[in-house]
PyMOL Python script that loads the backbone (N, CA, C, O; Angstrom):
from pymol import cmd

cmd.read_pdbstr("""\
ATOM      1  N   MET A   1     -11.558 -28.142  80.084  1.00  0.00           N
ATOM      2  CA  MET A   1     -11.643 -27.179  79.210  1.00  0.00           C
ATOM      3  C   MET A   1     -10.838 -26.761  78.862  1.00  0.00           C
ATOM      4  O   MET A   1      -9.716 -27.117  79.223  1.00  0.00           O
ATOM      5  N   THR A   2     -11.159 -25.356  77.587  1.00  0.00           N
ATOM      6  CA  THR A   2     -10.409 -25.274  77.205  1.00  0.00           C
ATOM      7  C   THR A   2     -10.708 -24.260  77.000  1.00  0.00           C
ATOM      8  O   THR A   2     -11.902 -23.974  77.098  1.00  0.00           O
ATOM      9  N   GLU A   3      -9.990 -23.519  76.719  1.00  0.00           N
ATOM     10  CA  GLU A   3     -10.847 -21.925  76.375  1.00  0.00           C
ATOM     11  C   GLU A   3     -10.747 -21.670  75.026  1.00  0.00           C
ATOM     12  O   GLU A   3      -9.745 -22.186  74.531  1.00  0.00           O
ATOM     13  N   ILE A   4     -11.441 -21.051  74.260  1.00  0.00           N
ATOM     14  CA  ILE A   4     -11.831 -20.642  72.622  1.00  0.00           C
ATOM     15  C   ILE A   4     -11.935 -18.957  72.555  1.00  0.00           C
ATOM     16  O   ILE A   4     -12.095 -18.309  73.590  1.00  0.00           O
ATOM     17  N   VAL A   5     -11.836 -18.358  71.316  1.00  0.00           N
ATOM     18  CA  VAL A   5     -12.620 -17.166  70.665  1.00  0.00           C
ATOM     19  C   VAL A   5     -12.588 -16.845  69.418  1.00  0.00           C
ATOM     20  O   VAL A   5     -11.558 -16.766  68.748  1.00  0.00           O
ATOM     21  N   GLY A   6     -14.345 -16.525  68.809  1.00  0.00           N
ATOM     22  CA  GLY A   6     -14.698 -16.818  67.306  1.00  0.00           C
ATOM     23  C   GLY A   6     -14.147 -15.586  66.442  1.00  0.00           C
ATOM     24  O   GLY A   6     -14.658 -14.469  66.524  1.00  0.00           O
ATOM     25  N   VAL A   7     -12.951 -15.911  65.521  1.00  0.00           N
ATOM     26  CA  VAL A   7     -12.538 -14.698  64.585  1.00  0.00           C
ATOM     27  C   VAL A   7     -13.228 -15.029  63.398  1.00  0.00           C
ATOM     28  O   VAL A   7     -13.503 -16.101  62.859  1.00  0.00           O
ATOM     29  N   ARG A   8     -13.474 -13.659  63.081  1.00  0.00           N
ATOM     30  CA  ARG A   8     -14.052 -14.083  61.870  1.00  0.00           C
ATOM     31  C   ARG A   8     -13.353 -12.792  60.306  1.00  0.00           C
ATOM     32  O   ARG A   8     -13.667 -11.603  60.276  1.00  0.00           O
ATOM     33  N   PHE A   9     -12.448 -13.459  59.246  1.00  0.00           N
ATOM     34  CA  PHE A   9     -11.302 -12.468  58.526  1.00  0.00           C
ATOM     35  C   PHE A   9     -12.497 -11.590  57.477  1.00  0.00           C
ATOM     36  O   PHE A   9     -12.451 -10.369  57.322  1.00  0.00           O
ATOM     37  N   LYS A  10     -13.568 -12.524  56.806  1.00  0.00           N
ATOM     38  CA  LYS A  10     -13.841 -11.500  56.038  1.00  0.00           C
ATOM     39  C   LYS A  10     -15.801 -11.302  56.735  1.00  0.00           C
ATOM     40  O   LYS A  10     -16.340 -11.909  57.661  1.00  0.00           O
ATOM     41  N   ARG A  11     -16.340 -10.286  55.857  1.00  0.00           N
ATOM     42  CA  ARG A  11     -17.727  -9.248  57.129  1.00  0.00           C
ATOM     43  C   ARG A  11     -18.827 -11.214  57.033  1.00  0.00           C
ATOM     44  O   ARG A  11     -19.704 -11.655  57.775  1.00  0.00           O
ATOM     45  N   ALA A  12     -18.214 -11.770  55.884  1.00  0.00           N
ATOM     46  CA  ALA A  12     -19.831 -13.060  55.495  1.00  0.00           C
ATOM     47  C   ALA A  12     -19.219 -14.253  55.641  1.00  0.00           C
ATOM     48  O   ALA A  12     -19.667 -15.358  55.334  1.00  0.00           O
ATOM     49  N   GLY A  13     -17.703 -13.865  56.339  1.00  0.00           N
ATOM     50  CA  GLY A  13     -16.636 -14.937  56.080  1.00  0.00           C
ATOM     51  C   GLY A  13     -17.586 -16.513  57.627  1.00  0.00           C
ATOM     52  O   GLY A  13     -18.466 -16.407  58.481  1.00  0.00           O
ATOM     53  N   LYS A  14     -16.398 -18.061  56.994  1.00  0.00           N
ATOM     54  CA  LYS A  14     -16.591 -18.971  58.042  1.00  0.00           C
ATOM     55  C   LYS A  14     -15.807 -18.367  59.325  1.00  0.00           C
ATOM     56  O   LYS A  14     -14.756 -17.763  59.106  1.00  0.00           O
ATOM     57  N   VAL A  15     -16.213 -18.486  60.479  1.00  0.00           N
ATOM     58  CA  VAL A  15     -16.413 -18.479  61.674  1.00  0.00           C
ATOM     59  C   VAL A  15     -14.154 -19.586  62.342  1.00  0.00           C
ATOM     60  O   VAL A  15     -13.880 -20.759  62.088  1.00  0.00           O
ATOM     61  N   TYR A  16     -13.123 -18.484  63.165  1.00  0.00           N
ATOM     62  CA  TYR A  16     -12.909 -19.968  62.872  1.00  0.00           C
ATOM     63  C   TYR A  16     -11.781 -19.665  64.253  1.00  0.00           C
ATOM     64  O   TYR A  16     -11.547 -18.580  64.786  1.00  0.00           O
ATOM     65  N   TYR A  17     -11.320 -20.757  64.524  1.00  0.00           N
ATOM     66  CA  TYR A  17     -11.708 -21.107  66.064  1.00  0.00           C
ATOM     67  C   TYR A  17     -10.355 -20.261  67.027  1.00  0.00           C
ATOM     68  O   TYR A  17      -9.465 -20.882  66.446  1.00  0.00           O
ATOM     69  N   PHE A  18      -9.697 -19.504  67.853  1.00  0.00           N
ATOM     70  CA  PHE A  18      -8.102 -19.607  68.324  1.00  0.00           C
ATOM     71  C   PHE A  18      -8.380 -20.280  69.887  1.00  0.00           C
ATOM     72  O   PHE A  18      -9.394 -20.729  70.422  1.00  0.00           O
ATOM     73  N   ASP A  19      -6.445 -20.058  70.503  1.00  0.00           N
ATOM     74  CA  ASP A  19      -6.709 -19.678  72.048  1.00  0.00           C
ATOM     75  C   ASP A  19      -6.206 -17.979  71.994  1.00  0.00           C
ATOM     76  O   ASP A  19      -5.379 -17.323  71.361  1.00  0.00           O
ATOM     77  N   PRO A  20      -7.110 -17.753  72.927  1.00  0.00           N
ATOM     78  CA  PRO A  20      -7.136 -16.000  72.924  1.00  0.00           C
ATOM     79  C   PRO A  20      -5.919 -16.370  74.183  1.00  0.00           C
ATOM     80  O   PRO A  20      -6.545 -16.007  75.179  1.00  0.00           O
ATOM     81  N   ALA A  21      -4.591 -16.864  74.689  1.00  0.00           N
ATOM     82  CA  ALA A  21      -4.134 -16.542  75.226  1.00  0.00           C
ATOM     83  C   ALA A  21      -4.060 -15.611  76.626  1.00  0.00           C
ATOM     84  O   ALA A  21      -3.096 -14.915  76.947  1.00  0.00           O
ATOM     85  N   GLY A  22      -5.145 -15.746  77.280  1.00  0.00           N
ATOM     86  CA  GLY A  22      -4.406 -14.291  78.296  1.00  0.00           C
ATOM     87  C   GLY A  22      -5.523 -13.278  77.634  1.00  0.00           C
ATOM     88  O   GLY A  22      -6.611 -13.038  78.157  1.00  0.00           O
ATOM     89  N   THR A  23      -5.222 -12.922  76.825  1.00  0.00           N
ATOM     90  CA  THR A  23      -5.655 -11.704  76.102  1.00  0.00           C
ATOM     91  C   THR A  23      -6.676 -11.488  76.228  1.00  0.00           C
ATOM     92  O   THR A  23      -7.344 -12.395  75.732  1.00  0.00           O
ATOM     93  N   ASP A  24      -7.582 -10.323  76.877  1.00  0.00           N
ATOM     94  CA  ASP A  24      -8.325  -9.374  77.731  1.00  0.00           C
ATOM     95  C   ASP A  24      -9.519  -9.888  76.245  1.00  0.00           C
ATOM     96  O   ASP A  24      -9.489  -8.855  75.576  1.00  0.00           O
ATOM     97  N   LEU A  25     -10.219 -10.627  75.675  1.00  0.00           N
ATOM     98  CA  LEU A  25     -11.269  -9.798  74.894  1.00  0.00           C
ATOM     99  C   LEU A  25     -12.608  -9.515  74.132  1.00  0.00           C
ATOM    100  O   LEU A  25     -13.411 -10.385  73.795  1.00  0.00           O
ATOM    101  N   GLU A  26     -12.728  -8.199  73.915  1.00  0.00           N
ATOM    102  CA  GLU A  26     -14.707  -9.320  73.682  1.00  0.00           C
ATOM    103  C   GLU A  26     -14.807  -8.199  72.424  1.00  0.00           C
ATOM    104  O   GLU A  26     -14.268  -7.229  71.889  1.00  0.00           O
ATOM    105  N   VAL A  27     -16.289  -9.423  72.389  1.00  0.00           N
ATOM    106  CA  VAL A  27     -16.764  -9.307  70.467  1.00  0.00           C
ATOM    107  C   VAL A  27     -16.644  -8.108  69.918  1.00  0.00           C
ATOM    108  O   VAL A  27     -16.984  -7.033  70.413  1.00  0.00           O
ATOM    109  N   ASN A  28     -16.086  -8.336  68.742  1.00  0.00           N
ATOM    110  CA  ASN A  28     -15.817  -6.950  67.668  1.00  0.00           C
ATOM    111  C   ASN A  28     -14.736  -5.671  67.536  1.00  0.00           C
ATOM    112  O   ASN A  28     -14.628  -4.662  66.839  1.00  0.00           O
ATOM    113  N   ASP A  29     -13.843  -6.460  68.860  1.00  0.00           N
ATOM    114  CA  ASP A  29     -12.283  -6.326  69.099  1.00  0.00           C
ATOM    115  C   ASP A  29     -12.699  -7.087  67.272  1.00  0.00           C
ATOM    116  O   ASP A  29     -13.639  -7.431  66.556  1.00  0.00           O
ATOM    117  N   TYR A  30     -10.293  -6.912  67.349  1.00  0.00           N
ATOM    118  CA  TYR A  30      -9.216  -6.948  66.175  1.00  0.00           C
ATOM    119  C   TYR A  30      -8.354  -6.829  66.629  1.00  0.00           C
ATOM    120  O   TYR A  30      -7.908  -6.065  67.485  1.00  0.00           O
ATOM    121  N   VAL A  31      -7.781  -8.129  65.710  1.00  0.00           N
ATOM    122  CA  VAL A  31      -6.674  -9.072  67.239  1.00  0.00           C
ATOM    123  C   VAL A  31      -5.641  -9.303  65.519  1.00  0.00           C
ATOM    124  O   VAL A  31      -6.027  -8.899  64.422  1.00  0.00           O
ATOM    125  N   VAL A  32      -4.994  -9.670  65.657  1.00  0.00           N
ATOM    126  CA  VAL A  32      -3.455 -10.501  64.861  1.00  0.00           C
ATOM    127  C   VAL A  32      -3.621 -11.705  65.118  1.00  0.00           C
ATOM    128  O   VAL A  32      -3.219 -12.067  66.224  1.00  0.00           O
ATOM    129  N   VAL A  33      -4.194 -12.638  64.302  1.00  0.00           N
ATOM    130  CA  VAL A  33      -3.937 -13.502  64.532  1.00  0.00           C
ATOM    131  C   VAL A  33      -2.339 -14.570  63.636  1.00  0.00           C
ATOM    132  O   VAL A  33      -1.935 -14.148  62.552  1.00  0.00           O
ATOM    133  N   LYS A  34      -1.867 -15.452  64.074  1.00  0.00           N
ATOM    134  CA  LYS A  34      -1.447 -15.351  63.089  1.00  0.00           C
ATOM    135  C   LYS A  34      -1.719 -17.372  61.914  1.00  0.00           C
ATOM    136  O   LYS A  34      -1.406 -18.343  62.604  1.00  0.00           O
ATOM    137  N   THR A  35      -2.018 -17.586  61.027  1.00  0.00           N
ATOM    138  CA  THR A  35      -2.656 -18.312  59.890  1.00  0.00           C
ATOM    139  C   THR A  35      -1.714 -18.906  59.137  1.00  0.00           C
ATOM    140  O   THR A  35      -0.637 -18.358  59.371  1.00  0.00           O
ATOM    141  N   THR A  36      -1.561 -20.132  58.006  1.00  0.00           N
ATOM    142  CA  THR A  36      -0.947 -21.131  57.572  1.00  0.00           C
ATOM    143  C   THR A  36      -0.533 -19.493  56.013  1.00  0.00           C
ATOM    144  O   THR A  36       0.159 -19.599  55.000  1.00  0.00           O
ATOM    145  N   ARG A  37      -1.448 -18.036  56.618  1.00  0.00           N
ATOM    146  CA  ARG A  37      -0.975 -17.373  55.492  1.00  0.00           C
ATOM    147  C   ARG A  37      -0.110 -15.860  56.002  1.00  0.00           C
ATOM    148  O   ARG A  37       0.111 -14.697  55.666  1.00  0.00           O
ATOM    149  N   GLY A  38       0.178 -16.959  57.135  1.00  0.00           N
ATOM    150  CA  GLY A  38       1.358 -15.580  57.500  1.00  0.00           C
ATOM    151  C   GLY A  38       0.101 -14.900  59.291  1.00  0.00           C
ATOM    152  O   GLY A  38      -0.820 -15.581  59.742  1.00  0.00           O
ATOM    153  N   LEU A  39       0.454 -13.762  59.758  1.00  0.00           N
ATOM    154  CA  LEU A  39      -0.506 -13.058  60.071  1.00  0.00           C
ATOM    155  C   LEU A  39      -1.556 -12.431  59.379  1.00  0.00           C
ATOM    156  O   LEU A  39      -1.329 -12.274  58.179  1.00  0.00           O
ATOM    157  N   GLU A  40      -2.860 -11.948  59.872  1.00  0.00           N
ATOM    158  CA  GLU A  40      -4.256 -11.410  59.391  1.00  0.00           C
ATOM    159  C   GLU A  40      -4.639 -10.948  60.921  1.00  0.00           C
ATOM    160  O   GLU A  40      -4.258 -11.174  62.070  1.00  0.00           O
ATOM    161  N   LEU A  41      -5.542 -10.229  60.292  1.00  0.00           N
ATOM    162  CA  LEU A  41      -6.218  -9.209  61.127  1.00  0.00           C
ATOM    163  C   LEU A  41      -8.047 -10.428  60.951  1.00  0.00           C
ATOM    164  O   LEU A  41      -8.333 -11.207  60.042  1.00  0.00           O
ATOM    165  N   GLY A  42      -8.562 -10.205  61.751  1.00  0.00           N
ATOM    166  CA  GLY A  42      -9.529 -10.687  62.730  1.00  0.00           C
ATOM    167  C   GLY A  42      -9.952  -9.473  63.303  1.00  0.00           C
ATOM    168  O   GLY A  42      -9.388  -8.457  63.708  1.00  0.00           O
ATOM    169  N   GLN A  43     -11.887 -10.147  63.162  1.00  0.00           N
ATOM    170  CA  GLN A  43     -12.466  -9.557  64.202  1.00  0.00           C
ATOM    171  C   GLN A  43     -13.520 -10.558  65.094  1.00  0.00           C
ATOM    172  O   GLN A  43     -14.455 -11.136  64.539  1.00  0.00           O
ATOM    173  N   VAL A  44     -13.226 -10.689  66.626  1.00  0.00           N
ATOM    174  CA  VAL A  44     -14.121 -11.029  67.035  1.00  0.00           C
ATOM    175  C   VAL A  44     -15.128 -11.140  66.957  1.00  0.00           C
ATOM    176  O   VAL A  44     -15.994 -10.265  66.925  1.00  0.00           O
ATOM    177  N   VAL A  45     -15.243 -12.462  66.903  1.00  0.00           N
ATOM    178  CA  VAL A  45     -17.416 -13.072  66.776  1.00  0.00           C
ATOM    179  C   VAL A  45     -18.385 -13.506  68.201  1.00  0.00           C
ATOM    180  O   VAL A  45     -19.566 -13.424  68.537  1.00  0.00           O
ATOM    181  N   ILE A  46     -17.375 -13.897  68.653  1.00  0.00           N
ATOM    182  CA  ILE A  46     -17.656 -14.915  69.802  1.00  0.00           C
ATOM    183  C   ILE A  46     -16.360 -14.332  70.219  1.00  0.00           C
ATOM    184  O   ILE A  46     -15.283 -14.001  69.721  1.00  0.00           O
ATOM    185  N   SER A  47     -17.119 -14.368  71.656  1.00  0.00           N
ATOM    186  CA  SER A  47     -16.301 -13.858  73.486  1.00  0.00           C
ATOM    187  C   SER A  47     -16.017 -15.294  73.316  1.00  0.00           C
ATOM    188  O   SER A  47     -16.683 -16.263  72.950  1.00  0.00           O
ATOM    189  N   PRO A  48     -14.029 -14.983  73.953  1.00  0.00           N
ATOM    190  CA  PRO A  48     -13.869 -16.387  74.538  1.00  0.00           C
ATOM    191  C   PRO A  48     -14.961 -16.520  75.759  1.00  0.00           C
ATOM    192  O   PRO A  48     -15.611 -15.667  76.364  1.00  0.00           O
ATOM    193  N   LYS A  49     -14.861 -18.435  75.901  1.00  0.00           N
ATOM    194  CA  LYS A  49     -15.148 -18.568  76.002  1.00  0.00           C
ATOM    195  C   LYS A  49     -14.858 -20.354  76.583  1.00  0.00           C
ATOM    196  O   LYS A  49     -13.675 -20.680  76.473  1.00  0.00           O
ATOM    197  N   GLN A  50     -15.768 -21.431  77.142  1.00  0.00           N
ATOM    198  CA  GLN A  50     -14.877 -22.216  78.324  1.00  0.00           C
ATOM    199  C   GLN A  50     -15.834 -22.826  76.874  1.00  0.00           C
ATOM    200  O   GLN A  50     -16.715 -22.351  76.157  1.00  0.00           O
ATOM    201  N   VAL A  51     -14.953 -24.355  76.962  1.00  0.00           N
ATOM    202  CA  VAL A  51     -15.094 -25.907  75.941  1.00  0.00           C
ATOM    203  C   VAL A  51     -15.123 -27.296  76.324  1.00  0.00           C
ATOM    204  O   VAL A  51     -15.938 -27.434  77.236  1.00  0.00           O
ATOM    205  N   LEU A  52     -14.906 -27.723  76.199  1.00  0.00           N
ATOM    206  CA  LEU A  52     -14.147 -28.937  76.152  1.00  0.00           C
ATOM    207  C   LEU A  52     -13.397 -29.433  75.536  1.00  0.00           C
ATOM    208  O   LEU A  52     -13.685 -29.375  74.341  1.00  0.00           O
ATOM    209  N   ALA A  53     -12.179 -30.119  75.829  1.00  0.00           N
ATOM    210  CA  ALA A  53     -11.012 -30.174  75.036  1.00  0.00           C
ATOM    211  C   ALA A  53     -11.235 -30.892  73.648  1.00  0.00           C
ATOM    212  O   ALA A  53     -10.678 -30.823  72.552  1.00  0.00           O
ATOM    213  N   SER A  54     -12.333 -31.640  74.191  1.00  0.00           N
ATOM    214  CA  SER A  54     -12.861 -33.151  73.564  1.00  0.00           C
ATOM    215  C   SER A  54     -13.262 -32.368  72.120  1.00  0.00           C
ATOM    216  O   SER A  54     -12.741 -32.821  71.101  1.00  0.00           O
ATOM    217  N   ASP A  55     -14.265 -31.086  71.983  1.00  0.00           N
ATOM    218  CA  ASP A  55     -14.524 -30.705  71.575  1.00  0.00           C
ATOM    219  C   ASP A  55     -13.448 -29.525  69.931  1.00  0.00           C
ATOM    220  O   ASP A  55     -13.738 -28.904  68.909  1.00  0.00           O
ATOM    221  N   VAL A  56     -12.497 -29.816  70.561  1.00  0.00           N
ATOM    222  CA  VAL A  56     -11.634 -29.331  70.201  1.00  0.00           C
ATOM    223  C   VAL A  56     -10.838 -30.167  69.009  1.00  0.00           C
ATOM    224  O   VAL A  56     -10.466 -31.320  69.225  1.00  0.00           O
ATOM    225  N   ASP A  57     -10.489 -29.200  67.131  1.00  0.00           N
ATOM    226  CA  ASP A  57      -9.786 -30.598  67.189  1.00  0.00           C
ATOM    227  C   ASP A  57      -9.267 -31.190  67.058  1.00  0.00           C
ATOM    228  O   ASP A  57      -9.257 -32.405  66.861  1.00  0.00           O
ATOM    229  N   LYS A  58      -7.918 -29.500  67.238  1.00  0.00           N
ATOM    230  CA  LYS A  58      -6.977 -29.544  66.971  1.00  0.00           C
ATOM    231  C   LYS A  58      -6.144 -28.464  67.616  1.00  0.00           C
ATOM    232  O   LYS A  58      -6.349 -27.252  67.551  1.00  0.00           O
ATOM    233  N   PRO A  59      -5.187 -29.082  68.237  1.00  0.00           N
ATOM    234  CA  PRO A  59      -4.252 -27.589  68.351  1.00  0.00           C
ATOM    235  C   PRO A  59      -4.387 -26.648  67.697  1.00  0.00           C
ATOM    236  O   PRO A  59      -3.867 -26.403  66.608  1.00  0.00           O
ATOM    237  N   LEU A  60      -5.630 -25.574  68.755  1.00  0.00           N
ATOM    238  CA  LEU A  60      -5.132 -23.579  68.364  1.00  0.00           C
ATOM    239  C   LEU A  60      -4.185 -24.073  68.500  1.00  0.00           C
ATOM    240  O   LEU A  60      -3.594 -25.007  69.042  1.00  0.00           O
ATOM    241  N   LYS A  61      -4.029 -22.293  67.159  1.00  0.00           N
ATOM    242  CA  LYS A  61      -3.471 -21.410  67.458  1.00  0.00           C
ATOM    243  C   LYS A  61      -3.767 -19.851  68.279  1.00  0.00           C
ATOM    244  O   LYS A  61      -4.688 -19.035  68.236  1.00  0.00           O
ATOM    245  N   PRO A  62      -2.537 -19.937  68.985  1.00  0.00           N
ATOM    246  CA  PRO A  62      -2.841 -18.446  69.315  1.00  0.00           C
ATOM    247  C   PRO A  62      -3.277 -16.841  68.517  1.00  0.00           C
ATOM    248  O   PRO A  62      -2.830 -16.437  67.444  1.00  0.00           O
ATOM    249  N   VAL A  63      -4.421 -16.025  69.558  1.00  0.00           N
ATOM    250  CA  VAL A  63      -4.255 -14.796  68.924  1.00  0.00           C
ATOM    251  C   VAL A  63      -3.080 -13.942  69.552  1.00  0.00           C
ATOM    252  O   VAL A  63      -2.736 -13.888  70.733  1.00  0.00           O
ATOM    253  N   VAL A  64      -2.514 -13.239  68.368  1.00  0.00           N
ATOM    254  CA  VAL A  64      -0.891 -12.815  69.160  1.00  0.00           C
ATOM    255  C   VAL A  64      -1.287 -11.673  69.583  1.00  0.00           C
ATOM    256  O   VAL A  64      -0.704 -11.525  70.657  1.00  0.00           O
ATOM    257  N   ARG A  65      -2.026 -10.639  69.354  1.00  0.00           N
ATOM    258  CA  ARG A  65      -2.130  -9.846  70.050  1.00  0.00           C
ATOM    259  C   ARG A  65      -3.160  -8.210  70.338  1.00  0.00           C
ATOM    260  O   ARG A  65      -2.388  -7.257  70.438  1.00  0.00           O
ATOM    261  N   LYS A  66      -4.395  -7.872  70.447  1.00  0.00           N
ATOM    262  CA  LYS A  66      -5.296  -6.899  70.155  1.00  0.00           C
ATOM    263  C   LYS A  66      -4.370  -6.348  69.048  1.00  0.00           C
ATOM    264  O   LYS A  66      -3.177  -6.060  69.142  1.00  0.00           O
ATOM    265  N   ALA A  67      -5.477  -6.239  67.602  1.00  0.00           N
ATOM    266  CA  ALA A  67      -4.708  -5.342  66.479  1.00  0.00           C
ATOM    267  C   ALA A  67      -4.862  -3.765  67.227  1.00  0.00           C
ATOM    268  O   ALA A  67      -5.682  -3.283  68.008  1.00  0.00           O
ATOM    269  N   GLU A  68      -3.571  -3.227  66.521  1.00  0.00           N
ATOM    270  CA  GLU A  68      -2.807  -1.557  67.423  1.00  0.00           C
ATOM    271  C   GLU A  68      -4.530  -0.443  66.231  1.00  0.00           C
ATOM    272  O   GLU A  68      -5.544  -0.824  65.645  1.00  0.00           O
ATOM    273  N   PRO A  69      -4.027   0.592  66.428  1.00  0.00           N
ATOM    274  CA  PRO A  69      -5.773   1.167  65.355  1.00  0.00           C
ATOM    275  C   PRO A  69      -4.500   1.095  64.167  1.00  0.00           C
ATOM    276  O   PRO A  69      -4.912   0.914  63.021  1.00  0.00           O
ATOM    277  N   GLU A  70      -3.130   1.209  64.318  1.00  0.00           N
ATOM    278  CA  GLU A  70      -2.137   1.037  63.696  1.00  0.00           C
ATOM    279  C   GLU A  70      -2.573   0.015  61.937  1.00  0.00           C
ATOM    280  O   GLU A  70      -2.796   0.496  60.826  1.00  0.00           O
ATOM    281  N   ASP A  71      -2.539  -1.720  62.452  1.00  0.00           N
ATOM    282  CA  ASP A  71      -3.376  -2.230  61.680  1.00  0.00           C
ATOM    283  C   ASP A  71      -4.217  -2.327  60.925  1.00  0.00           C
ATOM    284  O   ASP A  71      -4.162  -2.463  59.703  1.00  0.00           O
ATOM    285  N   ILE A  72      -5.785  -2.213  62.177  1.00  0.00           N
ATOM    286  CA  ILE A  72      -6.373  -1.439  61.054  1.00  0.00           C
ATOM    287  C   ILE A  72      -6.330  -1.061  60.197  1.00  0.00           C
ATOM    288  O   ILE A  72      -6.702  -1.638  59.175  1.00  0.00           O
ATOM    289  N   GLU A  73      -5.803   0.195  60.257  1.00  0.00           N
ATOM    290  CA  GLU A  73      -5.177   1.539  59.661  1.00  0.00           C
ATOM    291  C   GLU A  73      -5.123   0.963  57.751  1.00  0.00           C
ATOM    292  O   GLU A  73      -5.911   0.949  56.805  1.00  0.00           O
ATOM    293  N   CYS A  74      -3.502   0.508  58.046  1.00  0.00           N
ATOM    294  CA  CYS A  74      -3.340   0.182  57.178  1.00  0.00           C
ATOM    295  C   CYS A  74      -3.834  -1.167  56.426  1.00  0.00           C
ATOM    296  O   CYS A  74      -3.606  -1.163  55.216  1.00  0.00           O
ATOM    297  N   VAL A  75      -4.526  -2.413  56.988  1.00  0.00           N
ATOM    298  CA  VAL A  75      -6.268  -3.501  56.642  1.00  0.00           C
ATOM    299  C   VAL A  75      -6.402  -2.580  55.655  1.00  0.00           C
ATOM    300  O   VAL A  75      -5.775  -2.482  54.600  1.00  0.00           O
ATOM    301  N   GLN A  76      -7.575  -1.688  56.245  1.00  0.00           N
ATOM    302  CA  GLN A  76      -8.399  -1.072  55.773  1.00  0.00           C
ATOM    303  C   GLN A  76      -7.747  -0.471  54.367  1.00  0.00           C
ATOM    304  O   GLN A  76      -8.423  -0.554  53.342  1.00  0.00           O
ATOM    305  N   LYS A  77      -6.428   0.134  54.329  1.00  0.00           N
ATOM    306  CA  LYS A  77      -5.920   0.550  52.652  1.00  0.00           C
ATOM    307  C   LYS A  77      -6.065   0.142  51.411  1.00  0.00           C
ATOM    308  O   LYS A  77      -6.721   0.538  50.448  1.00  0.00           O
ATOM    309  N   LEU A  78      -5.083  -1.017  51.677  1.00  0.00           N
ATOM    310  CA  LEU A  78      -4.808  -2.368  51.079  1.00  0.00           C
ATOM    311  C   LEU A  78      -6.432  -2.520  50.969  1.00  0.00           C
ATOM    312  O   LEU A  78      -6.749  -2.636  49.785  1.00  0.00           O
ATOM    313  N   GLU A  79      -7.197  -2.543  51.571  1.00  0.00           N
ATOM    314  CA  GLU A  79      -8.359  -2.699  50.588  1.00  0.00           C
ATOM    315  C   GLU A  79      -9.325  -2.100  49.610  1.00  0.00           C
ATOM    316  O   GLU A  79      -9.950  -2.679  48.722  1.00  0.00           O
ATOM    317  N   ALA A  80      -9.330  -0.757  49.960  1.00  0.00           N
ATOM    318  CA  ALA A  80      -9.482  -0.153  48.686  1.00  0.00           C
ATOM    319  C   ALA A  80      -8.597   0.262  47.834  1.00  0.00           C
ATOM    320  O   ALA A  80      -8.939   1.097  46.997  1.00  0.00           O
ATOM    321  N   GLN A  81      -7.162  -0.273  47.868  1.00  0.00           N
ATOM    322  CA  GLN A  81      -6.347  -0.343  47.381  1.00  0.00           C
ATOM    323  C   GLN A  81      -6.701  -1.242  45.659  1.00  0.00           C
ATOM    324  O   GLN A  81      -6.564  -0.918  44.479  1.00  0.00           O
ATOM    325  N   GLU A  82      -7.365  -2.878  46.637  1.00  0.00           N
ATOM    326  CA  GLU A  82      -6.983  -3.606  45.678  1.00  0.00           C
ATOM    327  C   GLU A  82      -8.836  -3.061  45.299  1.00  0.00           C
ATOM    328  O   GLU A  82      -8.880  -3.178  44.074  1.00  0.00           O
ATOM    329  N   ARG A  83     -10.262  -2.561  45.771  1.00  0.00           N
ATOM    330  CA  ARG A  83     -11.321  -1.964  45.138  1.00  0.00           C
ATOM    331  C   ARG A  83     -10.269  -1.306  43.869  1.00  0.00           C
ATOM    332  O   ARG A  83     -10.633  -2.002  42.921  1.00  0.00           O
ATOM    333  N   GLU A  84      -9.515  -0.657  43.485  1.00  0.00           N
ATOM    334  CA  GLU A  84      -9.323   0.013  42.497  1.00  0.00           C
ATOM    335  C   GLU A  84      -8.995  -1.045  41.526  1.00  0.00           C
ATOM    336  O   GLU A  84      -8.728  -0.752  40.360  1.00  0.00           O
TER     337      GLU A  84
END
""", "prot")
cmd.dss("prot")
cmd.show_as("cartoon", "prot")
cmd.util.cbc("prot")
cmd.orient("prot")
């Protein structure tokens, strides 16, 4: 069995699966994860759960950490600048 957590990066975007790496996470928590584009902030949409190892396609990347308030604030500022 493998533990996974579902993370979404955009409001209506695709859900990506990560290894929670022992981090205590709940739905709506913000997390920092390492992606092919570097570190990104995402929101937990599927709480950690156990699945069969055969259901996981490739080794999952781990959740780096829970997001700090500063991380969330920084992303909100960048999104506001992007809209301008």
